[in-house]
Each structure stands twice: as structure tokens, then as C-alpha cells.
TIPALUM-37284 format. One record per residue (C-alpha): residue in one letter; x negated, y, z negated. Coordinates in steps of 0.25 Angstrom, whole numbers. Last residue first. Layout:
<nodes>
- aa, u, v, w
- a, X, Y, Z $
...
</nodes>
This chain:
<nodes>
- aa, u, v, w
- m, -52, 238, -35 $
- r, -41, 244, -28 $
- e, -32, 256, -32 $
- l, -42, 262, -41 $
- p, -39, 272, -52 $
- k, -47, 284, -56 $
- l, -51, 288, -70 $
- g, -50, 301, -78 $
- l, -43, 294, -90 $
- l, -30, 300, -86 $
- r, -31, 294, -72 $
- i, -34, 280, -77 $
- g, -22, 281, -87 $
- q, -13, 286, -75 $
- h, -17, 274, -66 $
- l, -16, 264, -77 $
- v, -2, 269, -81 $
- q, 2, 269, -66 $
- a, -3, 255, -64 $
- v, 4, 249, -76 $
- a, 17, 255, -72 $
- e, 14, 249, -58 $
- c, 12, 236, -64 $
- l, 25, 236, -71 $
- l, 31, 240, -58 $
- l, 25, 228, -51 $
- r, 30, 220, -62 $
- s, 44, 224, -61 $
- e, 44, 222, -46 $
- q, 38, 208, -47 $
- l, 47, 203, -58 $
- a, 52, 191, -51 $
- s, 37, 188, -48 $
- g, 32, 189, -33 $
- e, 20, 198, -36 $
- v, 19, 202, -51 $
- r, 15, 190, -59 $
- c, 14, 192, -74 $
- h, 2, 185, -81 $
- h, -11, 190, -74 $
- f, -6, 204, -70 $
- f, 1, 206, -84 $
- l, -13, 203, -91 $
- h, -20, 212, -81 $
- f, -9, 223, -84 $
- k, -11, 221, -99 $
- e, -26, 223, -98 $
- a, -24, 235, -89 $
- l, -14, 241, -100 $
- r, -24, 238, -111 $
- y, -35, 245, -104 $
- l, -26, 257, -101 $
- y, -22, 258, -115 $
- d, -37, 258, -120 $
- t, -41, 268, -109 $
- l, -30, 277, -114 $
- r, -33, 276, -129 $
- h, -48, 278, -125 $
- p, -45, 292, -120 $
- v, -45, 297, -135 $
- l, -39, 311, -135 $
- e, -31, 309, -148 $
- k, -18, 314, -144 $
- a, -20, 313, -129 $
- l, -24, 298, -130 $
- s, -12, 295, -139 $
- e, -2, 302, -129 $
- l, -9, 294, -118 $
- t, -7, 281, -125 $
- e, 8, 284, -128 $
- s, 10, 287, -113 $
- f, 4, 274, -109 $
- q, 11, 265, -119 $
- c, 22, 261, -109 $
- v, 12, 254, -100 $
- l, 9, 245, -112 $
- l, 23, 241, -114 $
- g, 24, 236, -99 $
- l, 11, 228, -101 $
- a, 16, 221, -113 $
- i, 29, 218, -106 $
- e, 21, 213, -94 $
- i, 14, 203, -103 $
- p, 26, 199, -111 $
- d, 33, 195, -98 $
- e, 47, 201, -96 $
- l, 45, 216, -92 $
- v, 55, 221, -81 $
- i, 51, 234, -75 $
- a, 64, 239, -68 $
- v, 64, 243, -53 $
- n, 68, 257, -53 $
- q, 69, 257, -37 $
- g, 60, 269, -36 $
- i, 49, 261, -45 $
- l, 50, 249, -36 $
- s, 49, 258, -24 $
- s, 37, 265, -30 $
- i, 30, 252, -32 $
- d, 31, 248, -17 $
- v, 29, 233, -16 $
- k, 17, 228, -9 $
- i, 15, 216, -18 $
- k, 0, 216, -15 $
- r, -2, 231, -16 $
- q, 6, 232, -29 $
- i, -3, 220, -35 $
- s, -16, 228, -30 $
- r, -11, 241, -37 $
- i, -9, 233, -50 $
- r, -23, 227, -48 $
- t, -29, 241, -46 $
- y, -24, 246, -59 $
- a, -29, 234, -67 $
- y, -42, 235, -60 $
- l, -43, 250, -63 $
- l, -41, 247, -78 $
- f, -51, 236, -79 $
- a, -61, 245, -71 $
- a, -59, 256, -81 $
- t, -64, 248, -92 $
- n, -58, 241, -105 $
- g, -61, 227, -101 $
- e, -62, 220, -88 $
- f, -67, 225, -74 $
- k, -80, 230, -80 $
- l, -86, 243, -76 $
- m, -86, 250, -90 $
- k, -94, 238, -96 $
- d, -104, 237, -85 $
- y, -107, 252, -85 $
- s, -109, 252, -100 $
- f, -109, 264, -109 $
- v, -108, 261, -124 $
- y, -98, 269, -132 $
- d, -98, 280, -143 $
- s, -85, 283, -149 $
- i, -78, 296, -150 $
- r, -71, 294, -137 $
- h, -65, 280, -140 $
- n, -70, 272, -128 $
- s, -61, 270, -116 $
- l, -65, 285, -111 $
- d, -79, 283, -108 $
- a, -78, 269, -102 $
- y, -67, 274, -94 $
- k, -74, 286, -88 $
- v, -86, 277, -84 $
- a, -78, 266, -78 $
- n, -69, 276, -70 $
- i, -81, 282, -64 $
- g, -86, 268, -59 $
- l, -73, 263, -55 $
- v, -69, 276, -47 $
- r, -83, 276, -40 $
- a, -83, 261, -38 $
- s, -69, 262, -32 $
- s, -74, 272, -21 $
- e, -86, 265, -17 $
- l, -80, 251, -17 $
- e, -68, 256, -9 $
- q, -78, 262, 1 $
- e, -86, 249, 1 $
- t, -74, 240, 3 $
- l, -68, 233, -9 $
- t, -67, 218, -7 $
- p, -78, 214, -17 $
- s, -70, 219, -29 $
- h, -76, 215, -42 $
- e, -91, 213, -38 $
- k, -91, 225, -29 $
- l, -83, 233, -39 $
- k, -93, 231, -50 $
- e, -105, 235, -41 $
- k, -97, 248, -37 $
- a, -94, 251, -52 $
- k, -109, 250, -55 $
- a, -112, 261, -44 $
- i, -100, 269, -49 $
- a, -105, 268, -64 $
- t, -119, 272, -60 $
- e, -114, 284, -53 $
- l, -106, 288, -65 $
- l, -118, 286, -75 $
- d, -128, 294, -65 $
- i, -118, 306, -65 $
- l, -117, 305, -80 $
- r, -132, 307, -82 $
- e, -137, 297, -93 $
- t, -144, 304, -104 $
- e, -159, 302, -102 $
- g, -167, 290, -109 $
- s, -173, 285, -97 $
- r, -164, 273, -97 $
- t, -152, 282, -96 $
- k, -144, 287, -108 $
- f, -132, 283, -115 $
- k, -133, 286, -130 $
- k, -137, 273, -137 $
- g, -129, 261, -140 $
- e, -139, 251, -133 $
- s, -129, 249, -121 $
- n, -128, 264, -119 $
- l, -120, 274, -127 $
- v, -110, 285, -123 $
- f, -107, 294, -135 $
- g, -95, 298, -142 $
- f, -84, 308, -139 $
- d, -77, 321, -145 $
- v, -64, 326, -140 $
- h, -63, 339, -147 $
- d, -48, 344, -147 $
- v, -41, 357, -146 $
- r, -26, 358, -145 $
- v, -20, 372, -143 $
- k, -6, 377, -148 $
- k, -6, 373, -163 $
- p, -22, 373, -163 $
- d, -21, 388, -159 $
- y, -32, 393, -151 $
- y, -42, 405, -150 $
- g, -37, 410, -163 $
- a, -51, 413, -168 $
- k, -50, 403, -179 $
- r, -45, 393, -170 $
- a, -56, 395, -160 $
- a, -66, 395, -171 $
- a, -61, 381, -176 $
- f, -61, 376, -162 $
- v, -76, 380, -161 $
- m, -79, 375, -175 $
- e, -73, 361, -172 $
- l, -80, 361, -158 $
- h, -94, 363, -164 $
- l, -91, 352, -175 $
- s, -87, 342, -165 $
- q, -98, 344, -155 $
- g, -106, 331, -159 $
- a, -93, 324, -155 $
- d, -95, 326, -140 $
- i, -86, 335, -133 $
- v, -73, 334, -125 $
- y, -66, 346, -130 $
- i, -51, 346, -127 $
- l, -43, 359, -127 $
- w, -28, 357, -127 $
- e, -19, 369, -124 $
- g, -28, 377, -115 $
- k, -23, 390, -110 $
- e, -35, 393, -101 $
- v, -36, 407, -106 $
- q, -33, 406, -121 $
- v, -35, 392, -124 $
- r, -47, 388, -115 $
- h, -53, 402, -116 $
- r, -53, 401, -132 $
- l, -59, 387, -131 $
- a, -70, 391, -121 $
- a, -74, 403, -130 $
- l, -75, 395, -142 $
- d, -83, 384, -134 $
- t, -92, 395, -129 $
- t, -95, 402, -142 $
- a, -97, 388, -149 $
- y, -106, 384, -138 $
- n, -116, 396, -140 $
- y, -117, 411, -137 $
- g, -129, 419, -137 $
- g, -131, 433, -144 $
- d, -145, 429, -149 $
- s, -138, 427, -163 $
- k, -129, 417, -158 $
- q, -115, 419, -154 $
- l, -103, 410, -158 $
- i, -109, 402, -170 $
- l, -99, 394, -177 $
- p, -104, 395, -192 $
- l, -104, 384, -202 $
- p, -101, 389, -215 $
- d, -110, 384, -226 $
- g, -108, 370, -233 $
- e, -122, 367, -232 $
- r, -120, 356, -221 $
- n, -113, 367, -212 $
- t, -99, 372, -214 $
- f, -86, 373, -205 $
- g, -73, 373, -212 $
- e, -69, 388, -209 $
- l, -76, 394, -197 $
- i, -87, 405, -198 $
- m, -89, 411, -184 $
- v, -102, 415, -179 $
- r, -110, 427, -173 $
- a, -125, 424, -174 $
- g, -135, 433, -180 $
- d, -138, 424, -192 $
- s, -123, 423, -194 $
- t, -113, 434, -190 $
- t, -98, 433, -191 $
- l, -87, 431, -181 $
- l, -72, 429, -184 $
- g, -68, 443, -186 $
- k, -57, 443, -175 $
- q, -64, 454, -167 $
- e, -78, 446, -168 $
- l, -71, 433, -163 $
- d, -65, 441, -151 $
- q, -79, 447, -148 $
- l, -86, 434, -149 $
- l, -76, 428, -139 $
- p, -77, 440, -130 $
- a, -92, 437, -129 $
- l, -90, 422, -126 $
- y, -79, 423, -115 $
- p, -88, 427, -104 $
- n, -97, 414, -107 $
- y, -85, 405, -106 $
- f, -87, 400, -92 $
- s, -102, 398, -96 $
- e, -99, 386, -104 $
- g, -93, 379, -92 $
- r, -78, 379, -89 $
- e, -78, 372, -75 $
- v, -65, 366, -71 $
- i, -70, 352, -68 $
- h, -63, 341, -60 $
- i, -67, 327, -63 $
- d, -67, 315, -54 $
- l, -78, 309, -62 $
- l, -87, 307, -50 $
- d, -84, 322, -45 $
- y, -86, 327, -59 $
- i, -100, 320, -59 $
- n, -104, 326, -46 $
- q, -99, 339, -50 $
- y, -108, 339, -62 $
- a, -121, 339, -54 $
- k, -116, 351, -45 $
- r, -111, 358, -57 $
- s, -125, 357, -64 $
- i, -133, 362, -53 $
- t, -124, 374, -52 $
- c, -124, 376, -67 $
- i, -139, 377, -66 $
- h, -139, 387, -56 $
- e, -128, 395, -63 $
- w, -137, 395, -76 $
- i, -149, 401, -68 $
- r, -141, 412, -62 $
- l, -134, 415, -75 $
- a, -148, 416, -82 $
- d, -153, 426, -72 $
- k, -140, 434, -72 $
- n, -140, 435, -87 $
- g, -125, 434, -91 $
- s, -126, 435, -106 $
- q, -123, 420, -108 $
- l, -135, 417, -99 $
- a, -144, 427, -106 $
- v, -140, 421, -120 $
- v, -143, 407, -115 $
- e, -156, 412, -109 $
- e, -160, 417, -123 $
- q, -158, 403, -129 $
- a, -167, 397, -118 $
- q, -178, 408, -121 $
- k, -177, 404, -136 $
- k, -178, 389, -133 $
- f, -190, 392, -124 $
- d, -197, 399, -135 $
- p, -194, 389, -145 $
- e, -200, 377, -136 $
- e, -197, 363, -139 $
- d, -181, 361, -139 $
- f, -179, 372, -128 $
- r, -191, 366, -120 $
- k, -184, 352, -120 $
- k, -170, 358, -117 $
- s, -177, 366, -106 $
- a, -182, 353, -99 $
- k, -169, 345, -101 $
- y, -161, 356, -96 $
- w, -170, 358, -84 $
- q, -169, 343, -81 $
- m, -154, 343, -82 $
</nodes>
């Protein structure tokens, strides 16, 4: 990171250094041994740091870095040349796409090979799209990239269609853009020193604060339970805070808000789920045996009727989310489900009631939906809290 910051400063201030850096990019793309050795060393350092983050977030990565597509760049240009889709502009090889113009109304070219022979993001992105469809047989490509890259992606997608690399009738390609994360002052989220907040620091802070919250909320947890639960709650809180906002909207990042046990938070959902498991443990009834006996769920109280109806809307919610690619549809639904469950818990007796078996099964239905929804959001459930 320090190397990057120092070189970026020189790149912006020193024309000779800028030229040297640009020449090194061409050397790297051409397979220069010295350039590759230095680049691989930097990649090794980066992988080690990134893996810590992937482990915390419980994410498995199949690496497809920009360099993966390097062998496909020259063949891409050859294919476009053969199809007569390239033209020369100021020494660069470009594609002219219908419907894209600059401020003066002139055609806006998509540059695929610079005048110095180097390739750029457009080349790599076009090669990647071609590979994902033709080699990896992707049927739905989702690009999660900030809104500032919308024009770039529109042009890449248009170029891919023009070159015949994907058929919109057979392959769906979406750009999922997103807003900014802001601090309490409404400014871009940074550390007090003005540096951009490192994700690893943010996650570790969330875990530490979650541990403090759990100590207050659940003083009977053992140290081991506290450690494992804090890790789950802290990471869940960060993920949920991000996903529960409309993805194109900016939102204010707040540890205190995201770790609350009430309101639209991960903690509130987890609390509803663990409460159901607590009821089941207390009554000591084998839920699977009730399901196996085909015990009917009888809904009599208006509150349990409303809860049952909401459970039935899970599939509809997922269809809406998948169609429009807006995760907050699912978080909103799960929040409403947790709210209605807590209302049911306080007004409809389960243990010892005439409807005990029915209400246990209703609780199980809620628990299964909460569990599945939590998993779909990339979160982890907790059995005790």
C-alpha cells in the first residue's frame, strides 16, 4: 500500500516517472521476466492480506485476476480485426459503437489497444466477458462495480454484443452498481487521519464491539461462546448494514446502530432465531417427529395468522430480489418476519397451550425461513445468544 501511494504521487507529479510506469505496464503485459518477478512478489503480499479478510467474511475465492486474461488479449484483438470491427484513432486500435458520443457529439471510441501497444481495462473486461460465456459457460454475469463505471461497462457490453460474444436472449448480463459508505458527518468513510478505512480494521473493530454488546446482553455466555458469538455477530452486523440499504443509495456507517438488538439489524434477526431455538429446547419436543406425524398448523389468533401469511411470502420475496438484484428486499422481509414473531411470542402462548404442537411447528417454519434468509445474505445463524 505504501509503495502504491508513493508511486501514485510520483506518477501524478513527474512526467518522466509516468512514462516509465506506462512502459513497465507494456513490459509486464508482454511477459518481461523481471517485470513478472516483481509483480508476482507484490501479488503474494496482497494474497496473504486478502486471505485474512476472506476468512473473516467466510468467502471462498476462485481467483480470476486481471492477469488471468492476459493470454487472451492478443487473440481478442485478432478476432476483432478479422471481423472488421477495429479502426485506428491517433495510433490506437478502437471500436466505434453506435449510440456512444462525447460532449461535442462525436463518436466516443472504445480503446482496446493504446498507441504504445499496451492494453487497458476495456480490453481485459471484453476478454473476460468472452471467456466467461464461451469457456466457463456463464448464463448470468453480474458485475458488482460502483456507479462511476456505468458508461465503461455499457460500452464493453455493447462491444461484446457487436462482436457476437454473447446473445442477450441466452445470457443475462447485469451491472449492479452501489452508493458510498459515509461517516456520521455525511462524508466518505475514512479514518481520523484522513486515510481510507481498511476493511480488515473495520471488521476487527466490529468484532470487538460485538463482544462488548454480548457481555452486556448475555452475561451467562462462557468466554469461548463469547468469542465465537462475537465474531459471528460482528461480521453479520457489517454485512447486514450494507445489504439492508438500497444498493444505489449512500448510507451512514455506525457501529452502534448496526449492533443494536432492536430495529432492522442482524442482531435483531439472530435474536428472533435463537429465541425460537430456546423455546424448542425448553419444551423438549422433537420437531422432526411432529413434522413426520403430519401435525396440522392451526392458525386462530390474528397475530399468528399474520405471521403464517408472512412466512408464505418468502418465495415471492426471493423472486423479486433475483429479478431486480436488490438485497434490501430480503432484509426488509426478514426484519418484518422477526418483528411479527416477537409480537407472536409476547401474545400467543406456546408452552402448555392447547395449540402447543401447532405453534411449535409455526415457530419452526419461521426459524427455517430466517435460517435460509440469513444464509442467503452471506450471514451465519447462532443457536444461542
